[in-house]
C-alpha positions as CSV (number, residue, x, y, z in Angstrom):
1,M,195.9,94.8,29.8
2,T,193.3,92.7,31.6
3,S,194.4,90.6,34.6
4,T,192.6,87.3,35.3
5,T,192.2,86.0,38.9
6,L,192.1,82.2,39.2
7,T,190.4,80.7,42.2
8,S,192.3,77.7,43.7
9,P,190.3,74.4,43.9
10,V,191.6,74.1,47.4
11,T,189.9,77.5,48.3
12,L,186.6,76.4,46.8
13,S,186.7,73.1,48.6
14,T,187.4,74.9,51.9
15,A,184.6,77.3,51.3
16,G,182.2,74.5,50.5
17,R,183.2,72.7,53.8
18,E,182.7,75.9,55.8
19,A,179.2,76.4,54.2
20,R,178.2,72.8,55.0
21,R,179.5,73.1,58.5
22,T,177.5,76.4,59.0
23,R,174.3,74.8,57.7
24,F,174.8,71.8,59.9
25,L,175.4,73.9,63.0
26,H,172.3,76.0,62.2
27,W,170.2,72.8,61.8
28,V,171.5,71.5,65.2
29,A,170.7,74.8,66.9
30,V,167.2,74.9,65.4
31,H,166.4,71.3,66.3
32,S,168.3,71.2,69.6
33,L,165.2,70.5,71.7
34,A,164.0,67.8,69.3
35,I,167.4,66.1,69.3
36,A,167.6,66.2,73.1
37,A,164.1,64.6,73.3
38,A,165.0,62.0,70.8
39,L,168.2,61.0,72.7
40,F,166.1,60.9,75.9
41,F,163.9,58.2,74.4
42,V,166.4,56.4,72.3
43,L,169.3,56.0,74.7
44,P,167.6,53.5,77.0
45,F,166.8,51.2,74.1
46,V,170.4,51.5,73.0
47,F,171.6,50.6,76.5
48,V,169.3,47.6,76.5
49,A,170.6,46.4,73.1
50,L,174.3,46.9,74.0
51,T,174.0,45.1,77.3
52,A,172.1,42.3,75.7
53,L,175.2,41.5,73.5
54,M,177.7,41.6,76.4
55,S,179.2,38.7,78.2
56,D,178.1,37.7,81.7
57,Q,181.1,39.3,83.3
58,Q,181.1,42.5,81.3
59,A,177.4,43.1,81.9
60,L,178.1,43.5,85.6
61,T,180.7,46.2,85.0
62,R,180.3,49.9,84.1
63,D,181.2,49.3,80.5
64,L,178.8,50.7,77.9
65,W,180.2,49.1,74.8
66,P,180.6,45.3,74.4
67,D,184.2,44.0,74.1
68,T,182.9,41.2,72.0
69,W,179.5,40.8,70.4
70,H,177.6,37.8,71.9
71,W,174.8,37.3,69.5
72,E,174.3,33.9,71.0
73,N,172.6,35.5,74.0
74,L,169.5,36.1,71.9
75,K,169.5,32.4,70.8
76,T,169.9,31.3,74.4
77,V,166.9,33.4,75.5
78,W,164.8,32.2,72.6
79,N,165.6,28.5,73.4
80,T,164.7,29.0,77.1
81,P,161.9,26.5,78.0
82,G,158.6,28.3,77.9
83,F,159.8,31.4,76.0
84,L,158.3,30.4,72.7
85,T,155.0,29.5,74.4
86,W,154.9,32.9,76.0
87,W,155.5,34.4,72.6
88,K,152.7,32.5,71.0
89,N,150.3,33.3,73.8
90,T,151.1,37.0,73.6
91,L,150.6,37.0,69.8
92,M,147.3,35.2,70.1
93,Y,146.1,37.6,72.8
94,A,147.2,40.7,70.9
95,V,145.8,39.6,67.5
96,L,142.5,38.3,68.7
97,G,142.0,41.2,71.1
98,T,142.7,43.7,68.4
99,T,140.4,42.0,65.9
100,F,137.6,41.7,68.4
101,T,137.9,45.3,69.5
102,L,137.8,46.6,65.9
103,V,134.9,44.4,64.8
104,S,132.8,45.4,67.9
105,S,133.8,49.1,68.1
106,I,133.4,50.2,64.5
107,P,129.6,49.7,64.2
108,V,129.0,51.4,67.6
109,A,131.2,54.3,66.6
110,Y,129.4,54.6,63.3
111,A,126.0,54.6,64.9
112,L,127.0,57.3,67.4
113,A,128.5,59.4,64.6
114,R,125.8,59.1,61.9
115,F,122.5,57.9,63.3
116,K,120.2,60.4,64.9
117,F,118.1,58.9,67.7
118,R,116.8,59.9,71.1
119,G,119.4,59.5,73.8
120,R,122.4,59.5,71.5
121,N,124.3,62.0,73.5
122,V,123.4,60.2,76.7
123,A,124.8,57.0,75.2
124,L,128.0,58.8,74.3
125,M,128.4,60.2,77.8
126,L,127.9,56.7,79.2
127,V,130.6,55.3,76.9
128,I,133.0,58.1,77.9
129,A,132.1,57.6,81.6
130,T,133.3,54.0,81.5
131,M,136.7,55.2,80.5
132,M,137.0,56.8,84.0
133,L,136.3,53.5,85.7
134,P,139.6,51.8,86.8
135,P,139.8,48.1,85.9
136,Q,140.8,47.3,89.5
137,V,137.3,48.4,90.7
138,V,135.5,45.6,88.8
139,I,138.3,42.9,88.9
140,V,136.8,41.0,91.9
141,P,133.3,40.4,90.4
142,M,134.8,39.8,87.0
143,Y,137.2,37.2,88.3
144,L,134.5,35.5,90.2
145,F,132.4,35.3,87.0
146,W,135.1,34.0,84.8
147,A,136.9,31.7,87.3
148,K,134.0,30.4,89.3
149,E,131.0,30.5,87.0
150,L,132.7,29.7,83.6
151,Q,135.7,27.9,84.9
152,L,138.1,29.7,82.6
153,S,140.8,30.5,85.2
154,G,144.3,29.6,84.0
155,T,143.6,30.8,80.4
156,L,143.7,34.1,78.5
157,W,140.0,33.8,77.4
158,P,138.7,36.0,80.3
159,L,140.9,38.8,78.8
160,I,140.1,38.1,75.1
161,I,136.3,37.5,75.1
162,P,135.4,40.9,76.8
163,M,137.0,42.7,73.9
164,A,134.3,41.4,71.6
165,F,131.9,43.7,73.5
166,T,133.6,47.0,72.4
167,D,136.1,49.3,74.1
168,A,135.1,52.8,75.2
169,F,138.3,54.5,74.1
170,S,138.2,52.8,70.7
171,I,134.6,53.9,70.2
172,F,135.4,57.5,71.1
173,L,138.4,57.7,68.9
174,L,136.6,56.1,65.9
175,R,133.5,58.3,66.4
176,Q,135.6,61.5,66.4
177,F,137.2,60.5,63.1
178,L,134.0,59.4,61.5
179,L,132.5,62.8,62.2
180,T,135.1,64.4,59.9
181,I,134.0,62.3,56.9
182,P,131.4,64.3,54.9
183,K,127.9,62.8,55.0
184,D,127.6,63.4,51.2
185,Y,129.7,60.3,50.4
186,V,127.3,58.1,52.3
187,D,124.3,59.8,50.8
188,A,125.7,59.3,47.3
189,A,126.3,55.6,48.0
190,K,122.7,55.3,49.1
191,V,121.5,56.9,45.9
192,D,123.4,54.3,44.0
193,G,121.6,51.5,45.8
194,C,123.9,50.8,48.8
195,G,122.3,50.1,52.2
196,E,123.7,51.4,55.4
197,F,125.9,48.4,56.0
198,K,127.2,48.3,52.5
199,A,128.0,52.1,52.6
200,L,129.9,51.5,55.8
201,V,132.0,48.7,54.4
202,R,132.6,50.2,50.9
203,I,132.8,53.9,51.6
204,V,133.3,54.8,55.2
205,L,135.9,52.1,56.3
206,P,138.4,52.8,53.4
207,M,138.3,56.5,54.3
208,A,138.7,55.8,58.0
209,R,141.8,53.7,57.6
210,P,144.0,56.1,59.6
211,A,141.7,56.0,62.6
212,I,141.3,52.2,62.4
213,A,145.1,51.8,62.2
214,A,145.5,54.1,65.3
215,V,142.9,52.1,67.3
216,A,144.5,48.8,66.1
217,L,147.9,49.9,67.3
218,F,146.7,51.2,70.6
219,Q,144.9,47.9,71.3
220,F,147.8,45.7,70.0
221,F,150.3,47.5,72.2
222,Y,147.9,47.3,75.2
223,C,147.5,43.5,74.8
224,W,151.2,43.0,74.1
225,N,152.3,44.8,77.2
226,D,149.5,43.8,79.5
227,Y,150.8,42.5,82.8
228,F,147.9,43.0,85.2
229,G,145.4,40.8,83.3
230,P,147.6,37.7,82.8
231,Q,148.7,38.0,86.4
232,I,145.1,37.7,87.6
233,Y,143.8,35.0,85.3
234,A,146.8,33.0,84.0
235,S,149.4,33.1,86.8
236,E,148.4,29.6,88.0
237,N,149.1,28.0,84.5
238,P,152.6,28.6,83.1
239,A,151.4,27.3,79.7
240,A,149.1,30.4,79.5
241,W,151.7,33.0,80.5
242,T,152.4,36.0,78.2
243,L,155.7,37.7,77.5
244,S,155.1,40.5,80.0
245,Y,154.4,38.0,82.9
246,G,156.9,35.4,81.7
247,L,159.6,38.1,81.6
248,E,159.2,38.7,85.3
249,S,159.8,35.0,85.9
250,F,162.8,34.9,83.6
251,K,164.3,37.9,85.4
252,G,163.9,36.1,88.7
253,A,165.6,33.0,87.4
254,H,168.5,35.0,85.8
255,H,168.8,37.9,88.2
256,T,172.6,37.8,88.0
257,N,172.7,37.4,84.2
258,W,171.9,41.0,83.1
259,N,172.9,40.3,79.6
260,L,170.3,37.5,79.2
261,T,167.7,39.6,81.0
262,M,168.3,42.5,78.6
263,A,168.3,40.1,75.6
264,A,164.9,38.8,76.7
265,T,163.7,42.4,77.1
266,L,165.0,43.2,73.6
267,L,163.1,40.3,72.1
268,V,159.9,41.5,73.9
269,M,160.3,45.1,72.7
270,A,161.4,44.4,69.1
271,P,158.0,43.4,67.5
272,V,156.1,46.5,68.8
273,I,158.9,48.9,67.8
274,I,159.1,47.4,64.3
275,L,155.3,47.4,63.9
276,F,155.1,51.1,65.0
277,F,157.8,52.2,62.5
278,F,155.9,50.5,59.6
279,A,152.6,51.9,60.7
280,Q,153.6,55.3,62.2
281,K,152.2,57.4,59.2
282,A,148.7,55.9,59.5
283,F,148.9,56.1,63.3
284,I,149.8,59.8,63.4
285,E,147.1,60.6,60.9
286,G,144.5,58.7,62.9
287,V,145.5,60.3,66.2
288,T,145.5,63.9,64.9
289,L,142.1,63.3,63.2
290,T,143.0,65.1,60.0
291,G,139.8,64.3,58.2
292,V,139.5,64.1,54.4
293,K,142.0,65.6,52.1
294,G,141.6,66.8,48.5
């Protein structure tokens, strides 16, 4: 006589839960350092977001979670006189500065990566040497030139126009990536009748999109967060203030309203965070200089 053993569904369910729990604990143990690092970077942003949605009274307490969600704080900050102007000025500064940097840096990086001429290594070393020069060293003669000679004090143009004359870090990063692109692609394009410029536009630039994206993000973030430049050139004209400089003024006017200060900070941070999440794949590829695949 054969006996049949039936497994209870409850036993199978319990075994399944135990297996999932074990896998989860194993995953947490393996990634514990990464989780700790992620929390270290994420929690300050969470704190800012939660405080921005508190009431005036609760923001001055030790509470970490809003009793009621005050979404109107964001609207109050957005409607603050001057805030929309700061936003427009920052966007103009970041977009124009990024565009000018890319347009001026790509040809120089391509020439240093592909053309062979006497003094190429010396030129590269000079470009790298300029990265070691702090901007504070040249700020006085630069200010005298833009403010006294060209009468552009009180505007953002003294910060935007120099970006049309290349950036050392952008040139270096682009050159390093262009060196990883095989020269055979450009040679094949020349055989088909393309000139140097046409080969650059049609062959090299599409293959260098990760590096271009990385340079664009670096420059956009720099312009968006720049405080030193607007303080030097635009502080005397509130109509030319950027978000980074205007936020300091907003904080001084609302030093007891921490919820509004955090709401303004959140509105300043949100665009760059969103932009990075959308472009992080290309950014990481460009920074790591992975070269050509396939």
